[in-house]
PAZAPA-4460 file (N, C-alpha, C; in steps of 0.05 Angstrom, whole numbers, plus 32768, in hexadecimal, padded with zeros to 4 digits):
% residues 156
    n_x    n_y    n_z   ca_x   ca_y   ca_z    c_x    c_y    c_z   seq   type   mol
   8011   7FE8   8001   8000   8001   7FFE   8012   8018   8001     1      M     A
   800C   802B   7FEF   801B   8045   7FE9   8011   805A   7FFF     2      V     A
   801F   8064   8011   8012   8074   8023   8017   8092   8019     3      R     A
   8001   809E   801D   7FFF   80BB   8010   800B   80D2   8026     4      Q     A
   8015   80E5   801A   8020   80F9   802B   800A   8112   802D     5      H     A
   7FFB   8111   8041   7FE3   8128   803F   7FEF   813E   8041     6      H     A
   8008   8144   8052   8013   815E   8053   801A   816F   803C     7      A     A
   8021   815F   8025   802B   816A   8011   801E   8159   7FF4     8      N     A
   8006   815B   7FEF   7FFB   814B   7FDF   8000   8153   7FC1     9      P     A
   8004   8141   7FB3   800E   8147   7F94   802C   8148   7F93    10      G     A
   803A   8142   7FA9   805C   8145   7FA9   8066   8133   7F93    11      W     A
   805E   811B   7F92   8068   8109   7F80   8067   8111   7F65    12      L     A
   8050   8114   7F5C   8047   8123   7F40   8058   8138   7F3C    13      E     A
   805A   814C   7F47   806B   8165   7F45   8088   815D   7F41    14      R     A
   8093   814A   7F54   80AC   8142   7F4F   80AE   8132   7F33    15      L     A
   809D   8120   7F28   80A0   8113   7F11   80A0   812C   7EFB    16      R     A
   808F   813E   7EFD   8090   8153   7EE5   80A9   8160   7EE6    17      K     A
   80B6   8167   7EFB   80D1   8174   7EFF   80E8   8164   7EF0    18      K     A
   80E9   814B   7EED   80FC   813C   7EE7   80F3   812E   7EC9    19      Y     A
   80DA   8135   7EBF   80D2   8129   7EA4   80DD   8139   7E92    20      A     A
   80DA   8132   7E78   80E1   813F   7E60   80FF   8137   7E57    21      G     A
   8104   8147   7E41   811C   813C   7E34   8137   8147   7E4A    22      P     A
   8149   8138   7E47   8162   8137   7E5B   8176   8148   7E4C    23      E     A
   8182   815A   7E5E   8199   816E   7E53   81B3   8157   7E51    24      A     A
   81C5   815D   7E3F   81DE   814E   7E41   81F6   815C   7E3E    25      Q     A
   820D   8152   7E46   8225   8161   7E4C   8237   8154   7E38    26      L     A
   823D   8160   7E24   8253   8156   7E12   826D   8160   7E11    27      A     A
   8282   8150   7E13   82A0   8155   7E19   82B3   8151   7E00    28      I     A
   82C1   815E   7DFC   82D4   815B   7DE1   82D2   8172   7DD0    29      G     A
   82CC   816D   7DB9   82CB   8183   7DA7   82B0   8182   7D9C    30      W     A
   829A   8188   7DAC   8281   8185   7DA4   8275   819D   7D93    31      P     A
   8266   8194   7D7E   8259   81A5   7D6B   824B   81BB   7D7D    32      K     A
   8251   81D7   7D72   8243   81EC   7D80   8255   81FC   7D91    33      G     A
   8270   81F2   7D93   827F   81FF   7DA7   8298   820A   7D95    34      T     A
   82A9   8218   7DA0   82C2   8227   7D93   82D3   8211   7D8C    35      S     A
   82D3   81F6   7D99   82E4   81E2   7D91   82DA   81D2   7D78    36      A     A
   82C4   81D6   7D6D   82BA   81C7   7D57   82CC   81D4   7D3F    37      T     A
   82D9   81C3   7D33   82E8   81C8   7D1C   8306   81D2   7D1E    38      G     A
   830C   81D1   7D37   832B   81D5   7D40   833A   81C0   7D2F    39      V     A
   834F   81CE   7D23   8361   81C0   7D13   8378   81C4   7D16    40      A     A
   838D   81B4   7D0E   83AC   81B4   7D12   83B1   81C5   7CF7    41      Y     A
   83C8   81D1   7CF6   83D3   81E3   7CE0   83CB   81D6   7CC3    42      P     A
   83D2   81BD   7CC4   83CC   81AF   7CA8   83B2   81A9   7C9F    43      D     A
   83A3   81AF   7CB2   8381   81AF   7CAD   8376   8194   7CB9    44      G     A
   8383   8182   7CC9   837A   816C   7CD4   8367   8176   7CEA    45      T     A
   834E   8169   7CED   833D   816E   7D04   834B   8162   7D19    46      Q     A
   834A   8171   7D32   8351   8169   7D4B   8340   8152   7D53    47      V     A
   832A   8155   7D4E   8317   813E   7D56   831C   8125   7D4A    48      A     A
   8321   8125   7D32   832A   810F   7D24   8343   80FE   7D30    49      L     A
   8355   8111   7D36   8371   8108   7D42   8369   80FC   7D60    50      V     A
   8357   8108   7D6B   834E   8102   7D88   8343   80E4   7D85    51      A     A
   8331   80E1   7D6F   8326   80CB   7D6E   8334   80B0   7D65    52      A     A
   8346   80B8   7D54   835E   80A2   7D4F   836E   809B   7D64    53      V     A
   8378   80B0   7D74   8387   80A7   7D89   8376   8099   7DA0    54      N     A
   835C   80A2   7DA4   8350   8094   7DB5   8349   8076   7DB4    55      N     A
   8344   8073   7D97   833B   8056   7D90   8350   8046   7D82    56      F     A
   8367   8053   7D7D   837E   8049   7D70   8375   8043   7D52    57      G     A
   838B   803A   7D43   8387   8039   7D25   839B   801E   7D20    58      S     A
   8393   8006   7D1B   83A6   7FEE   7D14   83AF   7FF2   7CFA    59      A     A
   83A5   8003   7CE9   83B1   8003   7CCF   83C8   8019   7CCC    60      S     A
   83C4   8029   7CE2   83DA   8040   7CE3   83F0   8036   7CF9    61      R     A
   83E8   801F   7D06   83FE   8019   7D1F   83F7   802D   7D36    62      G     A
   83E1   8035   7D3D   83DC   804A   7D51   83CF   803A   7D65    63      I     A
   83DA   8038   7D7F   83CB   8026   7D91   83B5   8037   7D9E    64      P     A
   839F   802A   7DAA   838C   803A   7DB7   8395   8049   7DD0    65      A     A
   838E   8060   7DD4   8395   8072   7DE7   837B   807F   7DF2    66      R     A
   836D   806C   7E03   834D   8076   7E06   834E   8090   7E1A    67      P     A
   835B   80A5   7E17   8356   80BD   7E27   8338   80C7   7E28    68      F     A
   832A   80C6   7E12   830F   80CB   7E16   82FB   80BA   7E23    69      L     A
   82FE   80A3   7E1A   82F0   808C   7E26   82F4   808C   7E46    70      T     A
   8310   808A   7E50   8315   8084   7E69   8311   80A4   7E77    71      E     A
   8314   80BB   7E66   830F   80D3   7E73   82F4   80D6   7E7B    72      G     A
   82DE   80CC   7E6C   82C4   80CE   7E6C   82BD   80C0   7E86    73      A     A
   82CB   80A9   7E8F   82C2   8099   7EA7   82CA   80A8   7EBF    74      V     A
   82E5   80B2   7EB9   82F1   80C6   7ED0   82E1   80DE   7ED6    75      L     A
   82D1   80EA   7EBF   82C4   80FF   7EC2   82AB   80FC   7ED1    76      A     A
   829B   80E3   7ECB   8283   80D9   7EDA   828E   80DB   7EF7    77      V     A
   82A1   80CD   7EFF   82AB   80CA   7F1B   82AB   80E8   7F29    78      K     A
   82BB   80F9   7F18   82C0   8111   7F25   82AA   8125   7F25    79      E     A
   8294   8120   7F16   827E   8135   7F18   8267   8128   7F24    80      T     A
   8268   810E   7F2F   824F   8104   7F3C   824F   8112   7F57    81      T     A
   8261   811B   7F62   825A   812D   7F7E   824A   8148   7F7A    82      P     A
   8255   8154   7F5F   824A   816D   7F59   822B   816B   7F56    83      I     A
   8224   8158   7F46   8206   8152   7F42   81F7   8148   7F59    84      A     A
   8207   8139   7F6C   81F3   8133   7F85   81F3   814C   7F97    85      E     A
   820A   815F   7F99   8205   8172   7FAA   81F2   8187   7F9E    86      A     A
   81F1   8186   7F82   81D9   819A   7F74   81BE   8192   7F75    87      L     A
   81BC   8178   7F78   819D   816C   7F7A   8189   817C   7F8D    88      I     A
   8190   8180   7FA5   817D   8190   7FB6   8174   81AA   7FAA    89      P     A
   818B   81B6   7F9D   8183   81D3   7F8F   816B   81CE   7F79    90      A     A
   8170   81B5   7F6D   8163   81B0   7F53   8144   81AA   7F5E    91      M     A
   8142   819D   7F74   812C   8194   7F81   811E   81AE   7F88    92      N     A
   812C   81C2   7F91   811F   81DC   7F9B   8119   81ED   7F83    93      A     A
   8123   81E4   7F6E   811B   81F5   7F55   812E   820B   7F51    94      G     A
   8145   8208   7F60   815D   8222   7F58   816F   821C   7F46    95      K     A
   816F   8202   7F39   8182   81FC   7F25   8172   81E3   7F10    96      I     A
   8177   81E4   7EF7   816A   81CE   7EE9   8183   81BC   7EDD    97      D     A
   817C   81A8   7ED0   818F   8192   7EC7   81A6   819E   7EB8    98      R     A
   819F   81B2   7EA7   81B5   81C1   7E96   81C7   81CF   7EA8    99      A     A
   81B7   81DF   7EBE   81CF   81EC   7ED2   81E3   81DB   7EDD   100      G     A
   81D5   81C2   7EE8   81EA   81B0   7EF2   81FE   81A5   7EE2   101      I     A
   81F7   819F   7ECB   820B   8197   7EB5   8221   81B0   7EB0   102      L     A
   8217   81C8   7EB1   8229   81DE   7EAD   823B   81DD   7EC1   103      G     A
   8235   81D5   7EDA   824E   81D6   7EEE   825C   81BF   7EEE   104      H     A
   8254   81AB   7EE3   8262   818F   7EE1   8276   8191   7EC7   105      M     A
   826D   81A1   7EB2   8281   81A4   7E99   829F   81AA   7E9B   106      G     A
   82A4   81BD   7EAC   82C2   81C5   7EB0   82D0   81AE   7EBC   107      P     A
   82C6   81A1   7ECC   82D1   818C   7EDF   82D3   8174   7ECC   108      V     A
   82BD   816C   7EBD   82C1   8157   7EA7   82D8   815E   7E96   109      A     A
   82D8   8173   7E89   82ED   817C   7E77   830C   8178   7E85   110      V     A
   830E   817F   7E9B   8325   817E   7EAC   832E   815E   7EAA   111      D     A
   8317   8150   7EB3   8320   8132   7EB5   8327   8126   7E9C   112      A     A
   831D   812B   7E84   8326   8124   7E6A   8342   812F   7E63   113      V     A
   8345   8148   7E66   8362   8154   7E63   8375   8144   7E77   114      K     A
   836E   8141   7E91   8384   8132   7E9F   838A   8117   7E97   115      G     A
   8374   8104   7E8A   8377   80EC   7E84   838A   80EC   7E69   116      K     A
   8382   8102   7E58   8397   8102   7E41   83B0   8109   7E48   117      L     A
   83B7   8118   7E59   83D1   811E   7E63   83E1   8107   7E70   118      T     A
   83D2   80FD   7E84   83DE   80EB   7E98   83DC   80CB   7E8F   119      D     A
   83CD   80C6   7E83   83CA   80AB   7E73   83C4   8095   7E8A   120      G     A
   83D0   807E   7E8E   83EE   807B   7E80   83E6   806B   7E62   121      P     A
   83F5   8073   7E51   83F1   8068   7E35   8409   8059   7E2D   122      W     A
   8405   804B   7E15   841A   803C   7E0B   842D   8051   7E02   123      E     A
   8444   8047   7E06   8458   8057   7DFC   845A   8060   7DDB   124      A     A
   8467   8072   7DD3   8466   807C   7DB7   847E   8066   7DAC   125      L     A
   847C   8063   7D8D   848F   8056   7D83   84A7   8063   7D82   126      S     A
   84BE   8058   7D7D   84DA   8065   7D7A   84D7   807B   7D61   127      P     A
   84CB   8072   7D4C   84C9   8082   7D37   84B9   809D   7D3A   128      A     A
   84A4   8095   7D4B   848D   80AE   7D50   84A1   80BF   7D67   129      T     A
   84A9   80B2   7D77   84BC   80C7   7D8C   84CE   80D7   7D7D   130      E     A
   84DD   80CB   7D6A   84F3   80DE   7D5B   84E5   80F6   7D4B   131      K     A
   84CF   80EA   7D3D   84BE   8100   7D2A   84B5   8115   7D3D   132      A     A
   84AB   8110   7D54   849D   8122   7D68   84B2   8132   7D77   133      K     A
   84C7   8124   7D7C   84D8   8130   7D90   84D2   8130   7DAB   134      G     A
   84BF   8119   7DB4   84B2   8114   7DD0   84AA   80FD   7DD2   135      S     A
   84AC   80F9   7DED   84A4   80DB   7DF3   8489   80D8   7DFE   136      T     A
   8478   80EF   7DFE   845E   80F0   7E0A   8448   80EE   7DF2   137      R     A
   843C   80D5   7DFC   8422   80CF   7DEA   840C   80E5   7DE9   138      P     A
   83FF   80EA   7DD5   83EA   80FA   7DD7   83F0   8119   7DD8   139      L     A
   8407   8121   7DE0   840E   813A   7DE5   8422   8147   7DCE   140      I     A
   8419   815B   7DBD   842E   8164   7DA9   842E   817E   7DAB   141      D     A
   841B   818C   7DA3   8418   81AC   7DA3   8405   81B2   7DB8   142      T     A
   83F7   819F   7DC2   83E5   81AB   7DDC   83CA   81B2   7DCE   143      G     A
   83C5   81B4   7DB5   83AB   81BC   7DA8   8395   81A7   7DB2   144      L     A
   839C   818D   7DAF   8384   817A   7DB5   837A   817C   7DD0   145      M     A
   838B   8182   7DE5   8385   817E   7DFE   8378   819D   7E05   146      R     A
   8384   81B3   7DFC   8380   81CC   7E03   8360   81D4   7DF4   147      N     A
   835A   81C7   7DE2   8340   81CE   7DD1   832A   81BB   7DE1   148      S     A
   832F   81AA   7DF0   8317   8198   7DFC   8307   81AE   7E08   149      I     A
   82EB   81A8   7E03   82D8   81BC   7E10   82BD   81AD   7E18   150      T     A
   82A9   81BC   7E1F   828E   81AC   7E24   8278   81BE   7E1A   151      Y     A
   8262   81B3   7E1C   8248   81C2   7E14   8231   81B2   7E23   152      I     A
   821F   81BC   7E2D   8208   81B3   7E38   81F1   81B8   7E23   153      V     A
   81E3   81A1   7E18   81D1   819E   7E04   81B8   819C   7E13   154      R     A
   81A5   81A7   7E0C   8186   81A4   7E15   817C   818B   7E09   155      E     A
   816E   817E   7E14   8162   8164   7E0B   8156   8166   7DF1   156      G     A
***
């Protein structure tokens, strides 16, 4: 038997309505609609393409997967969950909406992905790649890929 709360009739229906509807989403990386969309290296190669190839690897090009985006997303969820949990009471009180909460989470999520890109750990570069780029650090060359990572909150 469901017990009615006579002191606050209709509370459950009001709560359902508050959380109903299309959900806002947080997009991290080089999402469409941001200044990062279309960021390219001097030769015209899109940074998002280079990021995808490095994240998933390319057997035909001998590039091992260095899943900084995939692992960075997992880390971002872990690091932003406390933010969401802390802001739920404000959302319940009508002081912030889902998009607002995601806006607070965005910079932390971006930092998580950037940190994963920088810190790895990743498979070492081949000797030929090390020689060509003059560095032993995977994923870091000019810094353009790391520095152009951003976020956007998309309404449902």
